[in-house]
C-alpha positions in Angstrom: 122.8 100.8 85.2 126.3 99.4 86.0 125.5 95.6 85.1 123.4 96.4 82.3 123.8 95.4 78.6 125.4 97.7 76.0 123.6 97.6 72.7 125.5 96.5 69.6 124.7 96.4 66.1 122.3 93.6 64.9 123.7 90.5 63.4 123.3 90.3 59.8 123.0 86.6 59.9 120.4 86.1 62.5 119.0 89.6 63.4 119.7 89.2 67.3 121.2 92.3 68.9 124.3 91.0 70.7 124.5 93.4 73.7 127.5 92.3 75.7 127.3 92.6 79.5 129.3 95.5 80.7 130.5 93.8 83.8 133.5 92.1 82.1 136.5 94.3 82.6 138.5 94.1 79.5 141.4 95.6 81.3 142.0 92.5 83.2 142.4 89.9 80.5 142.5 86.1 81.5 144.6 83.8 79.7 144.8 80.0 80.0 147.6 77.9 78.8 148.4 74.2 79.2 151.8 72.7 79.0 153.0 69.0 78.7 149.4 68.0 79.4 148.8 64.1 79.3 145.3 62.5 80.3 145.3 58.8 80.9 142.4 56.5 81.7 142.9 54.6 85.2 144.9 51.6 84.8 142.8 48.3 84.7 144.1 44.8 85.6 146.6 43.3 83.0 146.0 46.4 80.6 148.1 49.5 80.4 145.8 52.1 78.8 147.0 54.5 76.1 146.9 58.3 76.9 143.7 60.2 75.4 145.9 63.3 75.6 149.7 62.8 75.2 151.9 65.6 76.1 150.4 68.5 74.5 150.8 72.3 74.9 148.9 75.5 73.9 147.0 78.6 74.8 143.8 80.4 74.7 144.0 84.2 74.3 141.5 86.4 75.8 138.5 87.3 73.8 139.2 85.0 70.9 136.8 82.4 69.2 138.7 79.1 68.9 137.8 76.0 66.8 138.7 72.8 68.3 138.8 70.1 65.5 139.9 66.7 64.7 138.7 63.1 63.7 136.6 60.9 66.2 138.8 59.7 69.2 141.3 62.6 68.9 140.7 63.9 72.4 138.6 67.0 71.8 136.1 66.5 74.5 138.7 65.3 77.0 140.8 68.4 76.4 137.7 70.7 76.8 136.5 69.1 80.1 140.1 69.1 81.2 140.6 72.6 80.6 137.2 73.4 82.1 137.8 71.5 85.2 135.0 69.2 84.5 137.3 66.2 84.3 136.2 62.7 85.0 137.6 61.1 88.1 138.4 57.9 86.0 141.2 59.9 84.4 144.9 60.5 85.6 146.2 64.1 84.4 149.7 65.2 84.5 151.2 68.5 83.2 150.5 72.1 84.0 147.4 73.8 83.3 147.1 77.5 84.5 144.8 80.5 84.2 146.6 83.9 84.8 149.4 82.0 86.6 146.9 80.2 88.9 146.9 76.3 88.8 143.5 75.0 87.6 141.1 74.5 90.3 137.4 74.9 91.5 137.5 78.5 90.6 136.8 77.5 87.0 133.2 76.9 88.0 132.8 80.6 88.7 134.8 81.9 85.6 133.8 79.6 83.0 130.6 78.0 81.3 130.2 74.6 79.6 127.8 73.7 76.7 127.2 70.1 76.1 126.4 68.7 72.7 123.1 67.2 74.0 120.6 69.3 75.8 119.3 68.1 79.2 116.5 70.2 80.6 114.1 70.0 83.4 110.4 69.2 82.3 107.4 71.3 82.3 108.9 74.6 83.1 109.3 77.6 80.6 112.1 79.4 79.4 111.7 82.3 81.6 111.2 80.5 84.6 114.5 78.1 83.6 116.4 81.4 83.3 114.9 82.7 86.6 116.0 79.5 88.4 119.4 79.3 87.0 120.2 82.9 87.7 119.4 82.3 91.4 121.4 79.0 91.5 124.4 80.7 89.7 124.4 84.1 91.2 122.9 83.3 94.6 121.2 86.2 96.6 124.0 88.5 96.4 122.6 89.9 93.2 119.3 91.7 93.8 116.1 90.0 92.5 115.2 93.3 90.3 118.9 93.1 88.6 118.3 89.5 87.9 115.0 90.1 86.2 116.5 93.1 84.2 119.6 90.8 83.1 117.1 87.9 82.2 115.1 90.5 80.1 117.9 91.5 78.2 119.5 88.1 77.6 116.2 87.0 76.1 116.2 89.8 73.8 120.0 89.2 73.0 119.3 85.5 72.1 116.0 86.0 70.2 114.2 83.8 73.0 111.6 86.6 73.8 108.8 85.2 71.6 109.0 81.7 73.3 109.9 83.0 76.9 106.5 81.3 77.9 107.3 78.1 76.1 107.9 75.0 78.1 111.5 73.5 77.6 110.4 69.7 77.3 107.1 67.7 77.8 105.1 64.8 76.9 101.8 64.4 75.1 99.3 67.2 75.8 101.9 69.8 76.8 101.8 71.7 73.7 104.6 73.4 71.8 107.9 73.0 73.3 111.5 74.4 72.3 113.1 73.5 68.9 116.6 72.1 68.6 117.9 75.7 67.8 116.0 77.2 70.6 117.3 74.8 73.0 120.9 75.7 72.0 120.4 79.4 72.2 118.8 78.7 75.6 122.1 77.1 76.7 124.0 80.1 75.8 121.6 82.3 77.7 122.2 80.2 80.9 125.8 80.4 80.6 125.6 84.4 79.9 123.9 84.8 83.4 127.2 84.4 85.3 129.2 86.4 82.6 132.0 83.6 82.0 135.6 84.5 81.2 135.6 81.2 79.3 132.9 79.4 77.4 133.4 75.7 76.4 131.0 74.4 73.7 130.9 70.8 72.7 129.9 70.7 69.1 127.0 73.1 69.5 126.1 73.2 65.8 125.5 69.6 65.4 122.0 68.7 64.3 121.1 72.2 63.5 120.4 73.7 60.1 122.8 76.1 58.3 120.8 79.1 59.3 120.6 78.1 63.2 124.3 77.3 63.0 125.1 80.7 61.7 123.1 82.2 64.5 125.0 80.3 67.2 128.5 81.2 65.7 127.5 84.8 65.4 126.4 84.6 69.1 129.8 83.1 70.2 131.5 85.9 68.1 129.4 88.4 69.9 130.6 87.1 73.2 134.3 87.3 72.4 133.7 91.0 72.0 133.1 91.5 75.6 136.3 89.7 76.6 134.9 86.0 76.8 137.2 83.3 75.4 135.2 80.6 73.4 136.6 77.2 72.7 134.4 75.4 70.6 134.6 71.8 69.3 132.9 71.8 65.7 132.2 69.2 63.0 132.4 70.0 59.3 131.6 73.7 59.6 130.6 75.5 56.4 133.3 77.6 54.8 131.9 81.0 55.9 131.3 79.8 59.3 135.1 78.4 59.6 136.4 82.0 58.7 134.6 83.5 61.7 137.1 81.6 64.1 140.1 83.5 65.1 142.2 80.3 65.8 142.0 76.6 65.4 143.4 73.8 67.4 143.8 70.6 65.6 144.1 67.2 67.3 144.8 63.6 66.2 145.4 60.5 68.3 145.8 62.7 71.4 148.5 64.8 70.0 148.5 68.5 68.5 148.3 68.8 64.8 148.3 72.4 64.6 147.5 75.8 66.6 147.0 79.0 64.9 144.9 80.9 62.5 142.7 78.8 60.2 144.5 80.4 57.0 147.9 79.5 58.9 146.7 76.0 59.3 146.0 75.8 55.4 149.5 77.0 54.7 151.2 74.7 57.2 149.7 71.6 55.4 150.7 73.0 52.1 154.2 73.2 53.2 153.9 69.5 54.1 152.7 68.6 50.5 148.9 68.5 51.5 146.9 71.3 49.5 143.4 71.9 49.4 141.8 72.1 46.1 139.9 75.0 45.2 136.2 74.8 46.2 136.9 72.0 48.7 135.5 72.6 52.3 138.7 73.8 54.2 137.5 72.1 57.5 137.0 68.9 55.8 140.2 69.0 54.3 142.0 69.6 57.6 140.2 66.8 59.5 140.6 64.3 56.7 144.3 65.1 56.5 144.7 64.2 60.3 142.3 61.2 60.0 143.9 59.6 56.9 147.2 57.6 57.1 147.7 57.9 53.5 145.8 60.8 51.5 144.4 59.8 48.2 144.4 61.9 45.1 141.0 63.2 44.1 139.1 66.3 45.0 140.5 66.6 48.6 144.1 66.6 48.0 146.5 67.0 45.3 149.5 64.9 46.1 151.6 63.7 49.0 151.4 61.1 51.6 151.8 61.8 55.3 150.7 59.9 58.4 149.0 61.8 61.2 152.0 61.3 63.6 154.3 62.9 60.9 152.1 65.8 60.8 152.3 66.4 64.6 156.1 65.8 64.5 156.3 68.6 61.8 153.9 70.9 63.9 156.4 70.6 66.8 159.1 71.7 64.9 157.2 74.8 63.2 157.1 78.3 63.8 153.3 78.0 64.9 154.5 75.6 67.8 157.4 78.1 68.8 154.9 81.0 68.9 152.8 78.9 71.3 155.9 78.1 73.5 156.6 81.8 73.5 153.1 82.7 74.7 153.4 80.1 77.6 156.9 81.3 78.6 155.6 85.0 78.5 152.7 83.9 80.9 155.1 82.3 83.1 157.4 85.0 83.3 154.5 87.4 84.2 153.7 84.9 86.9 157.1 84.8 88.4 157.6 88.6 88.4 154.2 89.1 90.1 152.8 90.9 86.8 149.9 88.6 86.5 146.7 89.5 87.9 146.0 86.4 90.0 143.9 88.6 92.5 141.2 88.8 89.9 140.8 84.9 89.9 140.5 84.9 93.6 138.0 87.7 93.6 135.9 85.8 91.1 136.2 82.5 93.0 134.8 84.2 96.2 132.0 85.8 94.3 130.9 82.2 93.7 130.0 81.5 97.2 126.3 80.9 97.6 124.1 80.5 100.7 123.4 76.8 101.2 119.8 77.0 102.2 119.0 79.7 99.4 120.2 77.1 96.8 118.1 74.3 98.4 115.0 76.6 98.5 115.1 77.1 94.5 115.9 73.4 94.1 112.8 72.7 96.1 110.7 75.4 94.0 111.8 73.7 90.7 110.7 70.3 91.7 107.3 71.7 93.2 106.7 73.5 89.9 107.5 70.4 87.9 105.1 68.4 90.1 102.4 71.0 89.8 102.8 71.1 86.0 102.7 67.5 85.4 99.6 66.1 87.1 100.6 62.6 86.5 103.5 63.1 88.8 101.4 63.8 92.1 97.9 64.8 91.6 96.9 61.6 89.9 98.2 59.7 92.7 96.0 61.6 95.2 92.9 60.8 93.0 94.1 57.1 92.9 94.5 56.9 96.6 90.9 58.4 97.3 89.5 56.0 95.0 91.2 53.0 96.8 90.2 54.6 100.2 86.5 54.6 99.2 86.7 51.0 98.0 88.3 49.8 101.4 86.2 51.9 103.4 82.9 50.9 102.0 84.0 47.2 101.9 84.8 47.2 105.6 81.9 49.7 106.7 79.7 47.0 108.3 82.5 44.6 109.4 84.1 46.4 112.2 82.7 45.6 115.6 83.4 44.4 119.0 82.9 40.7 118.2 85.3 37.9 117.5 84.5 38.4 113.7 85.2 41.9 114.1 88.7 41.2 115.4 89.7 39.6 112.0 88.1 42.4 110.2 90.0 45.1 112.3 93.4 43.3 111.7 92.6 43.0 108.0 92.0 46.9 107.6 95.0 47.5 109.6 97.1 45.2 107.3 95.5 47.0 104.3 96.1 50.6 105.8 99.8 49.6 106.4 100.4 47.7 103.1 98.7 50.5 101.1 101.2 53.1 102.4 104.0 50.9 101.9 104.3 49.0 98.6 102.7 51.6 96.0 104.8 54.6 97.4 108.2 52.4 97.5 107.8 51.1 94.0 106.8 54.7 92.8 110.0 56.0 94.2 112.3 53.6 92.3 112.0 55.8 89.1 112.5 59.1 90.7 116.2 59.2 90.9 117.2 57.4 87.8 115.0 59.8 85.7 116.6 62.9 87.2 120.0 61.4 87.5 121.5 62.7 84.1 120.5 66.3 84.7 121.7 66.2 88.3 125.1 65.0 87.2 125.5 67.8 84.6 124.5 70.4 87.1 126.6 68.8 89.7 129.5 69.0 87.5 128.9 72.7 87.0 129.2 73.2 90.8 125.5 74.6 90.9 124.8 72.6 93.9 125.8 69.7 96.0 124.7 66.1 96.2 122.9 66.6 99.6 120.9 69.7 98.3 119.8 67.8 95.3 118.6 64.9 97.6 117.0 67.1 100.1 115.3 69.2 97.4 113.5 65.9 96.0 112.5 64.7 99.4 111.2 68.0 100.7 109.3 68.7 97.4 107.5 65.4 97.8 106.5 65.9 101.4 103.4 68.1 100.8 102.1 65.5 98.4 102.9 62.7 100.8 101.0 64.3 103.5 98.0 65.4 101.6 97.5 61.7 99.9 98.2 59.9 103.2 95.8 62.0 105.3 93.1 61.9 102.6 93.4 58.0 102.4 93.3 57.5 106.2 90.4 60.0 106.9 88.2 58.3 104.3 88.9 54.9 105.5 88.7 55.7 109.2 85.4 56.9 109.0 84.0 54.8 106.3 85.0 51.5 108.0 83.8 53.1 111.5 87.2 52.4 113.3 87.5 53.5 117.0 85.8 56.8 117.4 88.6 58.4 119.5 90.9 61.3 118.9 93.8 59.4 120.2 93.1 56.4 117.9 92.5 58.7 114.8 95.8 60.7 115.6 97.8 57.5 116.0 96.6 56.1 113.0 97.1 59.2 110.9 100.7 59.9 112.2 101.8 56.2 111.8 100.5 56.0 108.2 102.5 59.4 107.4 105.5 57.8 109.0 105.0 54.4 107.1 104.8 56.2 103.7 107.9 58.3 104.4 109.9 55.3 105.4 108.6 53.2 102.3 109.8 56.3 100.0 113.1 56.4 101.7 113.5 52.7 101.3 112.4 53.0 97.5 115.1 55.8 97.3 117.8 53.7 98.7 117.2 50.7 96.4 116.8 53.3 93.4 120.3 54.8 94.2 121.8 51.5 95.2 121.2 49.8 91.8 122.1 51.0 88.5 118.4 50.5 86.8 115.0 50.3 87.7 114.8 46.7 86.6 117.7 45.6 88.8 116.4 47.4 91.9 113.0 45.8 91.4 114.4 42.5 91.2 116.0 42.8 94.7 113.1 44.8 96.2 110.6 42.0 95.5 112.1 39.4 98.1 112.5 42.3 100.4 108.8 42.9 100.2 108.1 39.3 101.4 110.1 40.1 104.7 108.2 43.2 105.0 104.9 41.3 104.9 105.8 38.1 106.7 107.0 40.1 109.6 104.1 42.5 109.6 102.4 40.5 112.8 99.2 39.7 110.8 100.1 36.4 109.5 102.4 34.8 112.0 103.3 35.4 115.6 106.6 37.3 115.6 108.2 35.4 118.4 107.2 31.9 116.9 109.7 32.5 114.1 112.8 30.4 114.3 115.8 31.9 116.2 118.0 32.6 113.4 115.2 34.6 111.7 114.3 36.8 114.8 116.4 39.7 113.2 113.9 40.2 110.4 111.2 42.0 112.1 113.5 44.7 113.4 114.0 45.8 109.7 110.2 45.6 108.9 108.4 48.9 109.6 105.1 47.1 108.7 105.5 45.2 112.1 106.0 48.5 114.0 103.3 50.3 112.3 100.9 47.4 112.6 101.5 47.2 116.4 101.2 51.0 117.0 97.8 51.1 115.0 96.6 47.9 116.7 97.3 49.4 120.0 95.3 52.5 119.0 92.5 50.4 118.1 92.6 47.8 121.0 94.1 49.4 123.9 91.5 50.1 126.6 88.7 47.8 125.2 87.6 45.8 128.1 84.9 43.6 126.6 84.6 41.7 123.3 81.5 39.6 122.6 82.0 35.9 122.7 78.6 34.6 121.4 78.6 31.4 119.5 82.5 31.2 119.9 84.0 28.3 121.7 85.3 29.8 125.1 88.9 28.3 124.7 89.3 30.5 121.7 87.5 33.6 122.5 89.5 36.9 123.2 87.7 38.8 125.9 89.5 42.0 125.6 91.9 44.2 123.7 94.9 43.3 125.6 94.4 39.5 124.7 93.8 40.6 121.2 97.1 42.4 121.1 98.9 39.4 122.7 97.5 37.3 120.1 99.5 39.0 117.6 102.7 39.4 119.7 101.9 42.9 120.3 102.0 44.8 123.6 100.4 48.2 124.5 103.7 49.2 126.3 105.4 49.4 122.8 103.8 52.4 121.4 106.8 54.8 122.0 109.1 52.2 120.8 107.2 51.8 117.6 107.2 55.6 116.9 110.9 55.7 117.6 111.7 52.7 115.3 109.6 54.2 112.4 111.6 57.6 112.8 114.8 55.8 113.1 114.2 53.8 110.1 113.3 56.9 108.2 116.6 58.5 108.7 118.6 55.3 108.3 117.1 54.6 104.7 117.4 58.2 103.8 121.2 58.3 104.9 121.9 55.0 103.1 120.3 56.5 99.9 122.2 59.8 100.1 125.5 57.8 100.4 124.6 55.6 97.6 123.9 58.5 95.3 127.2 60.3 96.4 129.0 57.3 95.5 127.3 56.6 92.2 128.1 60.4 91.3 131.7 60.0 92.2 132.2 57.0 90.2 130.9 58.5 87.0 
């Protein structure tokens, strides 16, 4: 099979068979270089920010394993995210970064992978399901399903995840076994291998792992380089044997380049500067400490000498290693100028990343539905809760609804309960929906797996079946237990309006959750808004008796439109209401008088439906715009 895996020898360190994907064409190597690269945070008022990366140059050669090292704050993560085109919009980037002569651009999403230091994984789905989902999001429908399944099976074997293929990624109490830290790291590699990247950027992948798991990961990265993938890995204090596995090392300090070259060449370079690593001392620790310490101290780490990091960077710029990097950059520029560089390969890879918009949306909806099904607390418990409330409400009003003056109060009371029950619980439940999923969305969005619109629509569509189920169950139970008007039109209007109310409430909750940075702040602003909804519902006060300057409030209250629509369904056409033992001046003789009592009109039914549908789209549009703005500002 053309896209199959070619078996290699087992790794002595981990026992996993690294079987590189044969689709990578080593005859078309891909080289990345950066020249005079400077990355600076956006300037703030009365403050001139210092560059995070300051006029640095270097190259990544095809099929090499490169260690990116330096003290904290040296700019390692910034360099990786810039080269991977996962840069932050709050940074200003100058200089030249090219891949095979092409300026850095969105095509990097299709030819590179990025593994973060901390793993963010969707809850309640298994390893195999996660790989299947990511394969469809990354590869689209251009790759046949059978081929994807074969690829996933071989990658599971390659990464040693076969035994835990049915294990859930993460989960709460009662979920059972979940992945360990090392398994999560291997899963991150497995996901990136699905798209056969030319570049793989790893942000401290060995942090928090034991030495055995760290050796497994480094061996996997080394195996990827054998099929032409270039791996750039920021790493913190690797063991001596792991450090020797790297083909090259990039040392940064204070946003400048301390050295680029082979690990042994780095040791020799520092020795020429008067900084020599004692025998038995960890080489990586020696290099990082030399770049972090202004004045090296005598002892186990150094023999003699005193150089500040800036002096080391200056010495590197005049060294043979720096001249070699400049020569490699010049060679790449020459090949580009003479048309010898294979830029057509990048264009082809960029077009291969085009995915069907609706196909991606379908798989996002499937993932959300799978999570909801696996975690009953998310949806099924809500259905049970709603059924219990419906039984309580229906039984309490079972003998109160009648065509009398007392029955009018009971009818309007149960209408308010129906509307408010479908307003407040769904609205507050929606507040936590996007804040909880935002970190994972932000990361997958940076990887260009899907758009903000697809993410938002997937969540709304995946909630729809449960919204319909719990609303219909609630209304049907209340309607028949409370003996509401026994007409098909009355039942249909009540059910449809209740479904619309719940959807509008969820849309409003989504708007508040995306407008404010935290659930606490969203709730603090939502509570006053709730009072507007209740006051203008039409149950407590005649709408048009409100002061003129407050007459706008009912038009933002879907509770008013919903209460009016359900009241019309229950009272329109009622010709006679009993007035016994009631003073004639306050007796309401028919349904039209009841509607007028609450400032409602039977001619407004179509307007009520249009208003509810309009508010549904308005709140969702505002929520989507707020979410897009929030993503762009992070």
